[in-house]
PDB file of N, CA, C, O and CB in Angstrom:
ATOM      1  N   MET A   1      15.793  -6.517  30.656  1.00  0.00           N
ATOM      2  CA  MET A   1      14.922  -6.696  29.231  1.00  0.00           C
ATOM      3  C   MET A   1      15.344  -8.904  29.617  1.00  0.00           C
ATOM      4  O   MET A   1      16.088  -9.689  30.205  1.00  0.00           O
ATOM      5  CB  MET A   1      16.074  -5.449  27.047  1.00  0.00           C
ATOM      6  N   ASN A   2      14.205  -8.787  28.750  1.00  0.00           N
ATOM      7  CA  ASN A   2      13.444 -10.160  29.085  1.00  0.00           C
ATOM      8  C   ASN A   2      14.979 -11.653  28.089  1.00  0.00           C
ATOM      9  O   ASN A   2      15.288 -11.699  26.899  1.00  0.00           O
ATOM     10  CB  ASN A   2      11.092  -9.992  27.924  1.00  0.00           C
ATOM     11  N   GLU A   3      15.358 -12.302  28.943  1.00  0.00           N
ATOM     12  CA  GLU A   3      16.752 -12.677  29.368  1.00  0.00           C
ATOM     13  C   GLU A   3      16.403 -13.959  27.706  1.00  0.00           C
ATOM     14  O   GLU A   3      17.424 -14.158  27.048  1.00  0.00           O
ATOM     15  CB  GLU A   3      17.053 -13.459  31.627  1.00  0.00           C
ATOM     16  N   PRO A   4      15.437 -14.496  27.316  1.00  0.00           N
ATOM     17  CA  PRO A   4      14.985 -14.909  26.430  1.00  0.00           C
ATOM     18  C   PRO A   4      14.712 -14.098  25.111  1.00  0.00           C
ATOM     19  O   PRO A   4      14.553 -14.683  24.040  1.00  0.00           O
ATOM     20  CB  PRO A   4      14.141 -15.375  26.919  1.00  0.00           C
ATOM     21  N   LEU A   5      14.688 -13.394  25.171  1.00  0.00           N
ATOM     22  CA  LEU A   5      14.480 -12.387  23.623  1.00  0.00           C
ATOM     23  C   LEU A   5      15.581 -12.118  23.661  1.00  0.00           C
ATOM     24  O   LEU A   5      15.995 -12.367  22.529  1.00  0.00           O
ATOM     25  CB  LEU A   5      13.502 -10.972  23.402  1.00  0.00           C
ATOM     26  N   LYS A   6      16.373 -11.753  24.246  1.00  0.00           N
ATOM     27  CA  LYS A   6      18.232 -11.383  23.485  1.00  0.00           C
ATOM     28  C   LYS A   6      18.831 -12.015  23.492  1.00  0.00           C
ATOM     29  O   LYS A   6      19.924 -11.666  23.046  1.00  0.00           O
ATOM     30  CB  LYS A   6      19.244 -10.556  23.864  1.00  0.00           C
ATOM     31  N   ILE A   7      18.723 -13.372  23.941  1.00  0.00           N
ATOM     32  CA  ILE A   7      19.482 -14.568  23.293  1.00  0.00           C
ATOM     33  C   ILE A   7      18.329 -15.564  21.911  1.00  0.00           C
ATOM     34  O   ILE A   7      18.724 -16.465  21.171  1.00  0.00           O
ATOM     35  CB  ILE A   7      19.949 -15.756  24.916  1.00  0.00           C
ATOM     36  N   THR A   8      17.528 -15.230  21.953  1.00  0.00           N
ATOM     37  CA  THR A   8      16.879 -15.488  20.366  1.00  0.00           C
ATOM     38  C   THR A   8      17.354 -14.718  19.288  1.00  0.00           C
ATOM     39  O   THR A   8      17.766 -14.958  18.153  1.00  0.00           O
ATOM     40  CB  THR A   8      15.380 -15.205  20.268  1.00  0.00           C
ATOM     41  N   LEU A   9      17.120 -13.434  20.180  1.00  0.00           N
ATOM     42  CA  LEU A   9      17.406 -12.183  18.603  1.00  0.00           C
ATOM     43  C   LEU A   9      18.815 -12.612  18.201  1.00  0.00           C
ATOM     44  O   LEU A   9      18.982 -12.655  16.982  1.00  0.00           O
ATOM     45  CB  LEU A   9      17.494 -10.013  19.024  1.00  0.00           C
ATOM     46  N   LYS A  10      20.258 -13.062  19.239  1.00  0.00           N
ATOM     47  CA  LYS A  10      21.136 -13.463  18.498  1.00  0.00           C
ATOM     48  C   LYS A  10      21.458 -14.650  17.881  1.00  0.00           C
ATOM     49  O   LYS A  10      22.297 -14.784  16.990  1.00  0.00           O
ATOM     50  CB  LYS A  10      21.828 -13.226  18.943  1.00  0.00           C
ATOM     51  N   ALA A  11      20.385 -15.994  18.652  1.00  0.00           N
ATOM     52  CA  ALA A  11      20.632 -17.398  17.552  1.00  0.00           C
ATOM     53  C   ALA A  11      19.442 -17.204  16.276  1.00  0.00           C
ATOM     54  O   ALA A  11      19.470 -17.987  15.327  1.00  0.00           O
ATOM     55  CB  ALA A  11      20.247 -19.247  18.561  1.00  0.00           C
ATOM     56  N   ALA A  12      18.313 -15.999  16.349  1.00  0.00           N
ATOM     57  CA  ALA A  12      18.322 -16.580  14.984  1.00  0.00           C
ATOM     58  C   ALA A  12      18.698 -15.470  14.290  1.00  0.00           C
ATOM     59  O   ALA A  12      17.974 -15.091  13.370  1.00  0.00           O
ATOM     60  CB  ALA A  12      17.004 -17.215  14.452  1.00  0.00           C
ATOM     61  N   ARG A  13      20.125 -14.622  14.674  1.00  0.00           N
ATOM     62  CA  ARG A  13      20.406 -14.217  13.409  1.00  0.00           C
ATOM     63  C   ARG A  13      22.089 -14.874  13.136  1.00  0.00           C
ATOM     64  O   ARG A  13      22.900 -14.714  12.224  1.00  0.00           O
ATOM     65  CB  ARG A  13      20.205 -12.435  13.344  1.00  0.00           C
ATOM     66  N   VAL A  14      22.101 -15.389  13.969  1.00  0.00           N
ATOM     67  CA  VAL A  14      23.200 -16.427  13.615  1.00  0.00           C
ATOM     68  C   VAL A  14      22.801 -17.594  13.260  1.00  0.00           C
ATOM     69  O   VAL A  14      23.812 -18.133  12.809  1.00  0.00           O
ATOM     70  CB  VAL A  14      24.067 -16.696  14.596  1.00  0.00           C
ATOM     71  N   ASN A  15      21.459 -18.716  13.148  1.00  0.00           N
ATOM     72  CA  ASN A  15      20.735 -19.651  12.130  1.00  0.00           C
ATOM     73  C   ASN A  15      20.663 -18.745  10.704  1.00  0.00           C
ATOM     74  O   ASN A  15      20.457 -19.337   9.644  1.00  0.00           O
ATOM     75  CB  ASN A  15      19.048 -20.114  12.745  1.00  0.00           C
ATOM     76  N   ALA A  16      20.835 -17.355  10.730  1.00  0.00           N
ATOM     77  CA  ALA A  16      20.612 -16.913   9.317  1.00  0.00           C
ATOM     78  C   ALA A  16      21.484 -16.077   8.400  1.00  0.00           C
ATOM     79  O   ALA A  16      21.128 -15.323   7.495  1.00  0.00           O
ATOM     80  CB  ALA A  16      19.562 -16.278   9.343  1.00  0.00           C
ATOM     81  N   GLY A  17      22.892 -16.419   8.897  1.00  0.00           N
ATOM     82  CA  GLY A  17      24.331 -16.986   8.727  1.00  0.00           C
ATOM     83  C   GLY A  17      24.667 -15.889   8.592  1.00  0.00           C
ATOM     84  O   GLY A  17      25.503 -15.713   7.705  1.00  0.00           O
ATOM     85  N   MET A  18      24.087 -14.372   9.562  1.00  0.00           N
ATOM     86  CA  MET A  18      24.073 -13.249   9.028  1.00  0.00           C
ATOM     87  C   MET A  18      25.702 -12.712  10.291  1.00  0.00           C
ATOM     88  O   MET A  18      26.277 -13.522  11.017  1.00  0.00           O
ATOM     89  CB  MET A  18      22.191 -12.406   9.112  1.00  0.00           C
ATOM     90  N   THR A  19      26.031 -11.340  10.190  1.00  0.00           N
ATOM     91  CA  THR A  19      27.123 -10.590  10.518  1.00  0.00           C
ATOM     92  C   THR A  19      25.795  -9.614  11.273  1.00  0.00           C
ATOM     93  O   THR A  19      24.615  -9.525  10.935  1.00  0.00           O
ATOM     94  CB  THR A  19      28.319  -9.956   9.095  1.00  0.00           C
ATOM     95  N   GLN A  20      26.404  -9.083  12.199  1.00  0.00           N
ATOM     96  CA  GLN A  20      25.659  -8.435  12.916  1.00  0.00           C
ATOM     97  C   GLN A  20      25.645  -6.515  12.261  1.00  0.00           C
ATOM     98  O   GLN A  20      25.207  -5.425  12.626  1.00  0.00           O
ATOM     99  CB  GLN A  20      26.294  -8.814  14.505  1.00  0.00           C
ATOM    100  N   GLY A  21      26.375  -7.068  11.203  1.00  0.00           N
ATOM    101  CA  GLY A  21      26.671  -5.093  10.171  1.00  0.00           C
ATOM    102  C   GLY A  21      25.930  -5.649   8.948  1.00  0.00           C
ATOM    103  O   GLY A  21      26.069  -4.888   7.991  1.00  0.00           O
ATOM    104  N   GLU A  22      24.846  -7.230   8.540  1.00  0.00           N
ATOM    105  CA  GLU A  22      24.389  -7.120   7.767  1.00  0.00           C
ATOM    106  C   GLU A  22      23.147  -6.802   8.261  1.00  0.00           C
ATOM    107  O   GLU A  22      22.371  -5.926   7.881  1.00  0.00           O
ATOM    108  CB  GLU A  22      24.626  -7.921   7.067  1.00  0.00           C
ATOM    109  N   ALA A  23      23.053  -7.514   9.048  1.00  0.00           N
ATOM    110  CA  ALA A  23      20.746  -7.908   9.629  1.00  0.00           C
ATOM    111  C   ALA A  23      21.119  -6.129   9.978  1.00  0.00           C
ATOM    112  O   ALA A  23      20.053  -5.521   9.875  1.00  0.00           O
ATOM    113  CB  ALA A  23      19.915  -9.689  12.077  1.00  0.00           C
ATOM    114  N   ALA A  24      22.121  -5.286  10.298  1.00  0.00           N
ATOM    115  CA  ALA A  24      21.255  -4.219  10.882  1.00  0.00           C
ATOM    116  C   ALA A  24      21.264  -3.641   9.728  1.00  0.00           C
ATOM    117  O   ALA A  24      20.417  -2.751   9.647  1.00  0.00           O
ATOM    118  CB  ALA A  24      21.673  -3.347  12.135  1.00  0.00           C
ATOM    119  N   GLU A  25      22.069  -3.845   8.544  1.00  0.00           N
ATOM    120  CA  GLU A  25      22.119  -2.768   7.809  1.00  0.00           C
ATOM    121  C   GLU A  25      20.765  -2.635   6.692  1.00  0.00           C
ATOM    122  O   GLU A  25      20.435  -1.722   5.935  1.00  0.00           O
ATOM    123  CB  GLU A  25      23.523  -2.840   7.142  1.00  0.00           C
ATOM    124  N   LYS A  26      20.063  -4.218   7.022  1.00  0.00           N
ATOM    125  CA  LYS A  26      18.993  -4.707   6.088  1.00  0.00           C
ATOM    126  C   LYS A  26      17.423  -4.263   7.325  1.00  0.00           C
ATOM    127  O   LYS A  26      16.199  -4.218   7.202  1.00  0.00           O
ATOM    128  CB  LYS A  26      19.345  -6.848   5.613  1.00  0.00           C
ATOM    129  N   ALA A  27      18.269  -4.062   8.254  1.00  0.00           N
ATOM    130  CA  ALA A  27      16.792  -3.740   9.223  1.00  0.00           C
ATOM    131  C   ALA A  27      16.991  -2.146   9.813  1.00  0.00           C
ATOM    132  O   ALA A  27      16.603  -1.608  10.850  1.00  0.00           O
ATOM    133  CB  ALA A  27      16.634  -5.039  10.864  1.00  0.00           C
ATOM    134  N   GLY A  28      17.920  -1.572   8.449  1.00  0.00           N
ATOM    135  CA  GLY A  28      17.603  -0.035   8.524  1.00  0.00           C
ATOM    136  C   GLY A  28      18.362   0.687  10.341  1.00  0.00           C
ATOM    137  O   GLY A  28      18.042   1.774  10.821  1.00  0.00           O
ATOM    138  N   VAL A  29      19.302  -0.262  10.941  1.00  0.00           N
ATOM    139  CA  VAL A  29      19.355   0.297  12.108  1.00  0.00           C
ATOM    140  C   VAL A  29      21.655  -0.039  12.424  1.00  0.00           C
ATOM    141  O   VAL A  29      22.584  -0.553  11.800  1.00  0.00           O
ATOM    142  CB  VAL A  29      17.809  -0.760  13.359  1.00  0.00           C
ATOM    143  N   THR A  30      21.440   0.661  13.724  1.00  0.00           N
ATOM    144  CA  THR A  30      22.948   1.064  13.492  1.00  0.00           C
ATOM    145  C   THR A  30      23.809  -0.343  13.801  1.00  0.00           C
ATOM    146  O   THR A  30      22.963  -0.987  14.422  1.00  0.00           O
ATOM    147  CB  THR A  30      23.456   2.443  14.632  1.00  0.00           C
ATOM    148  N   ILE A  31      24.427  -0.783  13.763  1.00  0.00           N
ATOM    149  CA  ILE A  31      25.397  -1.712  14.326  1.00  0.00           C
ATOM    150  C   ILE A  31      25.211  -1.972  16.061  1.00  0.00           C
ATOM    151  O   ILE A  31      25.216  -3.124  16.495  1.00  0.00           O
ATOM    152  CB  ILE A  31      26.901  -1.057  13.957  1.00  0.00           C
ATOM    153  N   GLN A  32      25.051  -0.799  16.967  1.00  0.00           N
ATOM    154  CA  GLN A  32      25.099  -0.412  18.290  1.00  0.00           C
ATOM    155  C   GLN A  32      24.109  -1.359  18.217  1.00  0.00           C
ATOM    156  O   GLN A  32      24.091  -2.519  18.627  1.00  0.00           O
ATOM    157  CB  GLN A  32      24.947   1.081  18.884  1.00  0.00           C
ATOM    158  N   THR A  33      22.919  -0.407  17.376  1.00  0.00           N
ATOM    159  CA  THR A  33      21.665  -0.626  17.921  1.00  0.00           C
ATOM    160  C   THR A  33      21.423  -2.199  18.235  1.00  0.00           C
ATOM    161  O   THR A  33      21.102  -2.534  19.375  1.00  0.00           O
ATOM    162  CB  THR A  33      20.625  -0.053  16.941  1.00  0.00           C
ATOM    163  N   LEU A  34      21.565  -3.043  17.325  1.00  0.00           N
ATOM    164  CA  LEU A  34      21.393  -4.292  16.957  1.00  0.00           C
ATOM    165  C   LEU A  34      22.003  -5.266  17.809  1.00  0.00           C
ATOM    166  O   LEU A  34      21.631  -6.403  18.100  1.00  0.00           O
ATOM    167  CB  LEU A  34      21.795  -4.429  15.745  1.00  0.00           C
ATOM    168  N   CYS A  35      23.066  -4.575  18.172  1.00  0.00           N
ATOM    169  CA  CYS A  35      24.795  -5.075  19.762  1.00  0.00           C
ATOM    170  C   CYS A  35      23.237  -5.089  20.483  1.00  0.00           C
ATOM    171  O   CYS A  35      22.574  -6.126  20.450  1.00  0.00           O
ATOM    172  CB  CYS A  35      26.817  -3.182  20.744  1.00  0.00           C
ATOM    173  N   SER A  36      22.454  -3.229  21.461  1.00  0.00           N
ATOM    174  CA  SER A  36      22.740  -3.588  22.080  1.00  0.00           C
ATOM    175  C   SER A  36      21.176  -4.203  22.306  1.00  0.00           C
ATOM    176  O   SER A  36      20.544  -4.169  23.362  1.00  0.00           O
ATOM    177  CB  SER A  36      23.573  -2.859  22.740  1.00  0.00           C
ATOM    178  N   TRP A  37      20.841  -4.634  21.331  1.00  0.00           N
ATOM    179  CA  TRP A  37      18.973  -5.278  21.458  1.00  0.00           C
ATOM    180  C   TRP A  37      19.690  -6.769  21.331  1.00  0.00           C
ATOM    181  O   TRP A  37      18.836  -7.640  21.492  1.00  0.00           O
ATOM    182  CB  TRP A  37      17.365  -4.752  19.707  1.00  0.00           C
ATOM    183  N   GLU A  38      20.894  -7.266  21.110  1.00  0.00           N
ATOM    184  CA  GLU A  38      20.614  -8.698  22.030  1.00  0.00           C
ATOM    185  C   GLU A  38      22.043  -8.711  22.786  1.00  0.00           C
ATOM    186  O   GLU A  38      22.794  -9.684  22.727  1.00  0.00           O
ATOM    187  CB  GLU A  38      20.306 -10.395  20.950  1.00  0.00           C
ATOM    188  N   ASN A  39      22.309  -7.652  23.428  1.00  0.00           N
ATOM    189  CA  ASN A  39      23.243  -8.016  24.818  1.00  0.00           C
ATOM    190  C   ASN A  39      22.785  -7.569  25.273  1.00  0.00           C
ATOM    191  O   ASN A  39      23.457  -6.928  26.081  1.00  0.00           O
ATOM    192  CB  ASN A  39      24.481  -7.845  25.216  1.00  0.00           C
ATOM    193  N   GLY A  40      20.842  -7.258  25.398  1.00  0.00           N
ATOM    194  CA  GLY A  40      19.579  -7.369  26.568  1.00  0.00           C
ATOM    195  C   GLY A  40      19.961  -5.285  27.200  1.00  0.00           C
ATOM    196  O   GLY A  40      19.179  -4.790  28.012  1.00  0.00           O
ATOM    197  N   LYS A  41      20.978  -4.570  26.745  1.00  0.00           N
ATOM    198  CA  LYS A  41      20.897  -3.249  27.009  1.00  0.00           C
ATOM    199  C   LYS A  41      19.510  -1.978  26.829  1.00  0.00           C
ATOM    200  O   LYS A  41      19.260  -0.956  27.467  1.00  0.00           O
ATOM    201  CB  LYS A  41      21.935  -2.965  26.247  1.00  0.00           C
ATOM    202  N   THR A  42      18.848  -2.632  25.680  1.00  0.00           N
ATOM    203  CA  THR A  42      17.217  -1.749  25.089  1.00  0.00           C
ATOM    204  C   THR A  42      16.241  -2.615  24.791  1.00  0.00           C
ATOM    205  O   THR A  42      16.895  -3.656  24.853  1.00  0.00           O
ATOM    206  CB  THR A  42      17.270  -0.831  23.589  1.00  0.00           C
ATOM    207  N   GLU A  43      14.948  -3.009  24.459  1.00  0.00           N
ATOM    208  CA  GLU A  43      14.194  -4.370  23.521  1.00  0.00           C
ATOM    209  C   GLU A  43      14.378  -3.103  22.229  1.00  0.00           C
ATOM    210  O   GLU A  43      14.548  -1.885  22.180  1.00  0.00           O
ATOM    211  CB  GLU A  43      11.949  -5.159  24.098  1.00  0.00           C
ATOM    212  N   PRO A  44      14.209  -4.348  21.194  1.00  0.00           N
ATOM    213  CA  PRO A  44      14.059  -3.744  19.949  1.00  0.00           C
ATOM    214  C   PRO A  44      11.930  -3.253  20.232  1.00  0.00           C
ATOM    215  O   PRO A  44      11.201  -3.679  21.128  1.00  0.00           O
ATOM    216  CB  PRO A  44      14.668  -5.236  18.383  1.00  0.00           C
ATOM    217  N   SER A  45      11.488  -2.089  18.864  1.00  0.00           N
ATOM    218  CA  SER A  45      10.419  -2.230  19.288  1.00  0.00           C
ATOM    219  C   SER A  45       9.223  -3.422  18.700  1.00  0.00           C
ATOM    220  O   SER A  45       9.788  -4.150  17.884  1.00  0.00           O
ATOM    221  CB  SER A  45      10.116  -1.005  19.204  1.00  0.00           C
ATOM    222  N   PRO A  46       7.859  -3.784  18.875  1.00  0.00           N
ATOM    223  CA  PRO A  46       7.511  -4.712  18.349  1.00  0.00           C
ATOM    224  C   PRO A  46       7.772  -4.831  16.596  1.00  0.00           C
ATOM    225  O   PRO A  46       7.994  -5.861  15.960  1.00  0.00           O
ATOM    226  CB  PRO A  46       6.260  -4.737  18.833  1.00  0.00           C
ATOM    227  N   LEU A  47       7.683  -3.664  16.170  1.00  0.00           N
ATOM    228  CA  LEU A  47       8.169  -3.128  14.825  1.00  0.00           C
ATOM    229  C   LEU A  47       9.015  -4.073  14.587  1.00  0.00           C
ATOM    230  O   LEU A  47       8.715  -5.189  14.162  1.00  0.00           O
ATOM    231  CB  LEU A  47       8.804  -1.717  14.721  1.00  0.00           C
ATOM    232  N   ASN A  48      10.248  -3.634  14.877  1.00  0.00           N
ATOM    233  CA  ASN A  48      11.501  -4.185  14.959  1.00  0.00           C
ATOM    234  C   ASN A  48      11.798  -5.634  14.783  1.00  0.00           C
ATOM    235  O   ASN A  48      12.263  -6.253  13.826  1.00  0.00           O
ATOM    236  CB  ASN A  48      11.926  -3.858  16.063  1.00  0.00           C
ATOM    237  N   VAL A  49      11.385  -6.026  16.027  1.00  0.00           N
ATOM    238  CA  VAL A  49      11.096  -7.692  16.131  1.00  0.00           C
ATOM    239  C   VAL A  49      10.804  -8.202  14.486  1.00  0.00           C
ATOM    240  O   VAL A  49      11.609  -8.785  13.760  1.00  0.00           O
ATOM    241  CB  VAL A  49       9.463  -8.067  17.278  1.00  0.00           C
ATOM    242  N   PHE A  50       8.967  -7.663  14.051  1.00  0.00           N
ATOM    243  CA  PHE A  50       9.004  -8.384  12.392  1.00  0.00           C
ATOM    244  C   PHE A  50       9.889  -8.332  11.486  1.00  0.00           C
ATOM    245  O   PHE A  50      10.287  -9.191  10.699  1.00  0.00           O
ATOM    246  CB  PHE A  50       8.115  -7.986  11.566  1.00  0.00           C
ATOM    247  N   GLY A  51      10.192  -7.201  11.653  1.00  0.00           N
ATOM    248  CA  GLY A  51      11.386  -6.734  10.388  1.00  0.00           C
ATOM    249  C   GLY A  51      12.882  -7.696  10.433  1.00  0.00           C
ATOM    250  O   GLY A  51      13.523  -8.027   9.436  1.00  0.00           O
ATOM    251  N   LEU A  52      13.118  -7.925  11.426  1.00  0.00           N
ATOM    252  CA  LEU A  52      14.195  -8.451  12.343  1.00  0.00           C
ATOM    253  C   LEU A  52      13.578 -10.493  11.924  1.00  0.00           C
ATOM    254  O   LEU A  52      14.528 -11.259  11.761  1.00  0.00           O
ATOM    255  CB  LEU A  52      13.922  -7.579  14.560  1.00  0.00           C
ATOM    256  N   CYS A  53      12.414 -11.008  11.825  1.00  0.00           N
ATOM    257  CA  CYS A  53      11.872 -11.758  12.051  1.00  0.00           C
ATOM    258  C   CYS A  53      11.865 -12.366  10.767  1.00  0.00           C
ATOM    259  O   CYS A  53      12.188 -13.549  10.660  1.00  0.00           O
ATOM    260  CB  CYS A  53      10.927 -11.448  12.684  1.00  0.00           C
ATOM    261  N   SER A  54      11.346 -11.307   9.230  1.00  0.00           N
ATOM    262  CA  SER A  54      11.074 -11.332   8.111  1.00  0.00           C
ATOM    263  C   SER A  54      13.123 -11.467   7.419  1.00  0.00           C
ATOM    264  O   SER A  54      13.501 -12.521   6.907  1.00  0.00           O
ATOM    265  CB  SER A  54       9.888  -9.827   7.798  1.00  0.00           C
ATOM    266  N   ILE A  55      13.955 -10.426   7.548  1.00  0.00           N
ATOM    267  CA  ILE A  55      15.153 -10.549   7.476  1.00  0.00           C
ATOM    268  C   ILE A  55      15.842 -12.041   7.510  1.00  0.00           C
ATOM    269  O   ILE A  55      16.355 -12.716   6.617  1.00  0.00           O
ATOM    270  CB  ILE A  55      15.526  -9.759   8.409  1.00  0.00           C
ATOM    271  N   TYR A  56      15.643 -12.268   8.875  1.00  0.00           N
ATOM    272  CA  TYR A  56      15.863 -13.793   9.539  1.00  0.00           C
ATOM    273  C   TYR A  56      15.432 -14.910   8.308  1.00  0.00           C
ATOM    274  O   TYR A  56      16.270 -15.323   7.506  1.00  0.00           O
ATOM    275  CB  TYR A  56      14.694 -14.045  11.108  1.00  0.00           C
ATOM    276  N   GLY A  57      13.710 -15.417   8.282  1.00  0.00           N
ATOM    277  CA  GLY A  57      13.016 -16.031   7.814  1.00  0.00           C
ATOM    278  C   GLY A  57      12.171 -16.778   8.923  1.00  0.00           C
ATOM    279  O   GLY A  57      11.892 -17.976   8.978  1.00  0.00           O
ATOM    280  N   ILE A  58      11.998 -16.248   9.374  1.00  0.00           N
ATOM    281  CA  ILE A  58      11.904 -16.599  10.330  1.00  0.00           C
ATOM    282  C   ILE A  58      10.617 -16.388  11.249  1.00  0.00           C
ATOM    283  O   ILE A  58      10.520 -15.228  11.648  1.00  0.00           O
ATOM    284  CB  ILE A  58      12.854 -16.247  10.651  1.00  0.00           C
ATOM    285  N   SER A  59       9.834 -17.058  11.577  1.00  0.00           N
ATOM    286  CA  SER A  59       8.125 -16.012  11.738  1.00  0.00           C
ATOM    287  C   SER A  59       7.952 -15.715  13.462  1.00  0.00           C
ATOM    288  O   SER A  59       7.896 -16.828  13.984  1.00  0.00           O
ATOM    289  CB  SER A  59       6.224 -17.278  11.088  1.00  0.00           C
ATOM    290  N   ALA A  60       7.909 -15.272  13.898  1.00  0.00           N
ATOM    291  CA  ALA A  60       7.422 -14.148  14.908  1.00  0.00           C
ATOM    292  C   ALA A  60       7.361 -15.480  16.431  1.00  0.00           C
ATOM    293  O   ALA A  60       7.948 -15.280  17.494  1.00  0.00           O
ATOM    294  CB  ALA A  60       5.397 -13.184  14.240  1.00  0.00           C
ATOM    295  N   ASP A  61       6.555 -16.690  16.139  1.00  0.00           N
ATOM    296  CA  ASP A  61       7.004 -17.256  17.341  1.00  0.00           C
ATOM    297  C   ASP A  61       8.127 -18.303  17.625  1.00  0.00           C
ATOM    298  O   ASP A  61       8.187 -19.401  18.178  1.00  0.00           O
ATOM    299  CB  ASP A  61       6.011 -17.723  17.775  1.00  0.00           C
ATOM    300  N   ASN A  62       9.071 -17.375  16.927  1.00  0.00           N
ATOM    301  CA  ASN A  62      10.632 -17.913  16.753  1.00  0.00           C
ATOM    302  C   ASN A  62      11.099 -17.045  17.808  1.00  0.00           C
ATOM    303  O   ASN A  62      11.573 -17.433  18.876  1.00  0.00           O
ATOM    304  CB  ASN A  62      11.509 -17.681  15.149  1.00  0.00           C
ATOM    305  N   ILE A  63      10.922 -15.738  17.412  1.00  0.00           N
ATOM    306  CA  ILE A  63      11.371 -15.578  18.545  1.00  0.00           C
ATOM    307  C   ILE A  63      10.646 -15.203  19.888  1.00  0.00           C
ATOM    308  O   ILE A  63      11.381 -15.268  20.873  1.00  0.00           O
ATOM    309  CB  ILE A  63      12.140 -14.859  18.298  1.00  0.00           C
ATOM    310  N   PHE A  64       9.275 -14.802  20.132  1.00  0.00           N
ATOM    311  CA  PHE A  64       8.714 -14.998  21.751  1.00  0.00           C
ATOM    312  C   PHE A  64       8.347 -16.770  21.648  1.00  0.00           C
ATOM    313  O   PHE A  64       8.026 -17.050  22.803  1.00  0.00           O
ATOM    314  CB  PHE A  64       6.910 -13.773  22.188  1.00  0.00           C
ATOM    315  N   LEU A  65       8.279 -17.720  21.023  1.00  0.00           N
ATOM    316  CA  LEU A  65       8.696 -18.578  22.086  1.00  0.00           C
ATOM    317  C   LEU A  65      10.431 -19.023  21.274  1.00  0.00           C
ATOM    318  O   LEU A  65      10.941 -18.828  20.170  1.00  0.00           O
ATOM    319  CB  LEU A  65       7.314 -20.097  22.369  1.00  0.00           C
ATOM    320  N   PRO A  66      10.615 -19.312  21.830  1.00  0.00           N
ATOM    321  CA  PRO A  66      12.167 -19.331  21.876  1.00  0.00           C
ATOM    322  C   PRO A  66      12.218 -21.154  21.636  1.00  0.00           C
ATOM    323  O   PRO A  66      12.540 -21.659  20.561  1.00  0.00           O
ATOM    324  CB  PRO A  66      12.970 -18.574  23.681  1.00  0.00           C
ATOM    325  N   LYS A  67      11.887 -21.838  22.693  1.00  0.00           N
ATOM    326  CA  LYS A  67      11.507 -23.314  22.407  1.00  0.00           C
ATOM    327  C   LYS A  67      11.968 -23.905  21.365  1.00  0.00           C
ATOM    328  O   LYS A  67      12.759 -24.845  21.450  1.00  0.00           O
ATOM    329  CB  LYS A  67      10.244 -23.525  22.280  1.00  0.00           C
ATOM    330  N   LYS A  68      11.355 -23.236  19.798  1.00  0.00           N
ATOM    331  CA  LYS A  68      10.814 -23.291  18.075  1.00  0.00           C
ATOM    332  C   LYS A  68      12.041 -22.977  17.296  1.00  0.00           C
ATOM    333  O   LYS A  68      12.420 -23.370  16.192  1.00  0.00           O
ATOM    334  CB  LYS A  68       9.504 -22.014  17.578  1.00  0.00           C
ATOM    335  N   LEU A  69      12.541 -22.192  18.135  1.00  0.00           N
ATOM    336  CA  LEU A  69      14.116 -21.629  17.366  1.00  0.00           C
ATOM    337  C   LEU A  69      15.589 -22.997  17.539  1.00  0.00           C
ATOM    338  O   LEU A  69      16.333 -23.411  16.650  1.00  0.00           O
ATOM    339  CB  LEU A  69      14.769 -19.751  18.572  1.00  0.00           C
ATOM    340  N   ALA A  70      15.550 -23.339  18.871  1.00  0.00           N
ATOM    341  CA  ALA A  70      15.874 -24.427  19.186  1.00  0.00           C
ATOM    342  C   ALA A  70      15.651 -26.023  18.724  1.00  0.00           C
ATOM    343  O   ALA A  70      16.528 -26.828  19.039  1.00  0.00           O
ATOM    344  CB  ALA A  70      15.591 -24.229  20.057  1.00  0.00           C
ATOM    345  N   GLU A  71      14.747 -26.374  18.148  1.00  0.00           N
ATOM    346  CA  GLU A  71      14.064 -27.385  17.539  1.00  0.00           C
ATOM    347  C   GLU A  71      14.577 -27.334  16.108  1.00  0.00           C
ATOM    348  O   GLU A  71      15.166 -28.282  15.588  1.00  0.00           O
ATOM    349  CB  GLU A  71      12.537 -27.234  17.686  1.00  0.00           C
ATOM    350  N   SER A  72      14.324 -26.170  15.491  1.00  0.00           N
ATOM    351  CA  SER A  72      14.912 -26.045  14.442  1.00  0.00           C
ATOM    352  C   SER A  72      15.703 -26.142  13.948  1.00  0.00           C
ATOM    353  O   SER A  72      15.736 -25.809  12.764  1.00  0.00           O
ATOM    354  CB  SER A  72      14.914 -25.607  14.204  1.00  0.00           C
TER     355      SER A  72
END
């Protein structure tokens, strides 16, 4: 998996003040699935990425251009 993607997924969740359980519930996936994405074992579909962005209140640029997340 793309290393920056797994790091930014976790950072976006943490910056949103959400636990893995809260984020997974809002995304309609299991905690195991969310954890797998954040650990880089699997990759979320583009649809899931955009869903997470909506849940975390960020734009997709924050996920695909991680520097912007660090600057916010």
